[in-house]
N, C-alpha and C positions, 0 to 999 in steps of 0.2 A: 705840377703840384702833386706831392705825395698823398696817397690815400690808403686807408686800411681796406683790404679786399678779402671778402669771405665768399663761400659758395653755399648758401642755404638752399633747401629744396622747397617745392611749392606749398605743400600742406593744403589746408582747407580754406585759407583766406590770406590776405596780405599781412595781417598781424602774425599769423602762424608762419608765414613765409619769412618774416624778418626777425621776430623777437622770441619765438619759442613759447608764446603764451599758452596757457592751458595744458592739456595732456596730449597734444599732437606730437607723436614721436617723429614725424617727418620734418618738424621745424628745427631751425638752428639759429643760434645767435648771430646777428648781423655785425657785431663789433661796434666800435665807437663811431660817433658822428664826426665827419670832417666838413670843411667848407670848400666850395668850388666857385670860381668866377663864372658868371652867367655866360660869358663868351665861350667857355669851354664845353657847354652843355648843348647837345643837338637834340632836336625833337624826335619822338618815337615814331618810326614809320608804320608801326602796327597799331597805332592809337585807334581804338574802336569808335570813340566819340568824335563825331564830325562837326557837331554844332555845340556852341557854348553860349549859355545865357548871358547877355550883356550886363543885365542888372546884377546877377550873381557875381560876375567877374569884377564889376565896379565895387561891390560891397567887400569882396575879398581883397581887392587892391587897397581899399581904405584901411582894412584891418592890418594888412602887411605893412603899410606905411606907419601905423601906430605901434605895432607889436613885433614886426618882423615875421619871418616864416617859422612858425612854431613846430611844424611837423616836417622832418627831413624828406627830401625827394629821394627816389631810388634810381641809381644810374649804374651803367657798366662802362668799363674802359674800352675805347676803340682807338684806331690808329691816330686820329687827329683830335682826340679829346675824350669826351664822355657822351654816352647816349642815354637819354631819359628812358626809364622803364615805367615809373609811376610818379604822378604828381604834375600832370600837364597844367591843371588849373593854377596850382601854386607857382609854377614856372612863369606862366603868363602874367599872373598878378605881380610877381616879383619884378618882372621886366617893366610892367606898366608903372610900378611904384618907384622905379628908378634905382633899385638895388644893384649893387655890383657883384655880390656873391650870395650864395644860399647854402644852408646845411644839407648834407647828403649822406646817404648810405651808399657805398660802392660795393657791388656784388659781381660775381663772375657768372653771368647767365649766358647760355647759348640762345639762338634765335627762338627756339621753341619755348624755353622757359620765360623769355622776355615777352613773347606773345601771350602766354598764359597769365603772367603777372598783370599785364595791361587789361586783360579780360576780367580777372578777379577784382582788380581795383574798381573798374567801372561798373561791373554788375553788382557787386556787394556794397559799394559805397556811394556811387553817383547816380544810380538808376538811369541807365541809358534808355532811350526810347526803344520800342520793340524792334523796329527796323534796323537800328544800329546794332543791337544785340545779334539779330539774325545774320547780318552781314559779317560781323566779327566771327560768329560761329562758322559760317560758310567758308570764309577765307582761311580760318585755322584748319578746318577739316581737310580742305583741298591742299593746303600748303604742306601739312605734315602727315597726310594719308592716315588720319585717325578715324575711328568709328564714333558715332554719336554716343554710344555707351561709354567709350573711353573718355571722351570729353566731359560727359556728365560726371564721371567719377572724379576727374581732376577738379571740376568746378563746384562739386557738391550739389549738382542738379539732377533731376530725373531725366532719363533719356526722352520721355514723352514731352517734357517741357522744351527741350532743345528741338525736337522734331516739329512741334507745333509752331515754334518761332520761325524755324526755317521755312515752313509752309507759307508764311506771310510774304516771302520774296516772290511768290507766284501771283500776288495781287497786281492789279494794274498800277503803273508807275504813279499816276495821279493819286491813287488811294494810299500808296506807300508814302508819298510826300505829305499827305494830310496827317498821317501818323507822326512823321518826323516833326511837323510843325505844331503838333499838339491839338490839331483841329478835331481829330477823333481819337478815341482811346483804343487800347489793346482789345477791350471787350467788343467794341464796334468792328475792329479789324477781323476778329475771329469769326464774327457773323458773316461779314462780307466775303471772307475766304471760302465759305461754303457755296458761293455763287460762281458758277463756271464761266458765265458770259461776262467778259471784261467791260463791255459797254453798260451792262446793267449794274455791275459793281460801281462804276464811276457815277452813274445816275443816282444810285442810292446813297453813295458817299456825299455827293453834292446836296441831296435832299436832307441828309442827316445834319450836315453843317448848317444849312439854311434854316431848318426848322428846329435845330437844337435838340434832336432826338436823344433820349437816354438810350442805354444799351437795350433795356427791356422794350422800349417803344420801337426801336429798329427791328428787334426780333419779331414783334407782332406784325410789323409791316411786311417783312419777308414771308412770314407764315401766310398772311392774307393773300399776298401775290401768288404764292404757290398754290393755294386752294383755288384761286380764280383761274390759274393756268390749267389745273386739273379739270375744273368744271368746263372750261372752254374746249379742252381736248375731247372730253366725253361728248359734248354737244355737237362738235364738228364731226366726230366719228359717227354719231347717229344720223346726222344730216347727209353724210357722204355714203351711207349704207346703200348698196345697190338694191333697188326694188325687185321683188319676185315677179317674174313675167306671168301675165295673166293667160290662162288657158282659154281655148275657144268656148268651153263650157261656162267659165266665169263671165266672159264677155256677153254670152247669150243671156245669162241671168240678169246682168245689168240692163240690157236692152228690154227684157221682159218687165222689170220693175219700173223703168222709165215710162213704158207705155201704160202700165196699170195706174201709176201715181201721177203721171203727167208732170213730173219734175225731174231735175237732174239727180241721178243716183250713181254713186261710184262704190265699187267693191275694192277695198285695198287689202291685198294679200301680203302679209309680212313674213310669214313662215308657213311651214306645213301645218294645216289645220288651224291657223291663226290669222286674224285680220279684222277689218272693220267694214261696216256698211254705212256710207255717208249719204244722207238724204238732205238735199238742199230745199229751202222754201223761201219765197220772196215776199210773203205777206201773212198776216194772221189767218186769213181765209184758207191759204194753202196749208198752213200748219194744222188747222182744225180738220181739214179734209183728209190730210195724210193720217192723222191720228184715228179718224173714223175708219179709214181703209185698213189700217193695221189691226184694229180691234175686231174686224170681221173674221 
């Protein structure tokens, strides 16, 4: 099937990429729309979105049955047909609706432009979950040896946004899966990212899901646990502190006080010129007798 082919550049978004809308000088017109048989279109191997909501797809399928595919898909020519660049959900809905052909724009994109277009469509239009975004960024950066700064410029995102999302890939796999499934939000994931022990990440993630913590509630739980850990460390450190060895003079003073007061007496030396004298008593009579002796 013949198709009109143009080579637009990426621009700031998919609209800029295809239609030259606004004042983006990098955009170019994609030319007229043509129609292709579904059997000629292959799926995008660089599709960042891995999960598709069944209910959304059903709704889109019903719309396609009633009105057809209103927004053209974007494809490029390959040896055995055409490869999808943007419009995965529309392609799936058209297939489910039983259509034989769909409207398309055909463009001449190389692999890098194709990858960029898939990222742009999903990030700016379909709200990928944070893990899918991070995986898409990571794959792109590794495949094309780009810096985070360069990718941010292409996608219209701050470098820190890309860096923070990439950091989510260091989370435990169970926590990443919870983000994919929508059980916890990006806000929850950012807090859990600050916890280095993966077992504790998982435990807090499960607790968040079970108790339906808000992001603020999870933040308070993490802060409280940190304070408890600091307090325990300080207490343990004080307990483990090596006692100062008593000199013969101190031991002699202990013996002298025991004989005078007729009770157990211990002199605790904690540091130079610092310590405690602990006098034990077993009854009220002992207490009164010790007080009288100390007053003399």
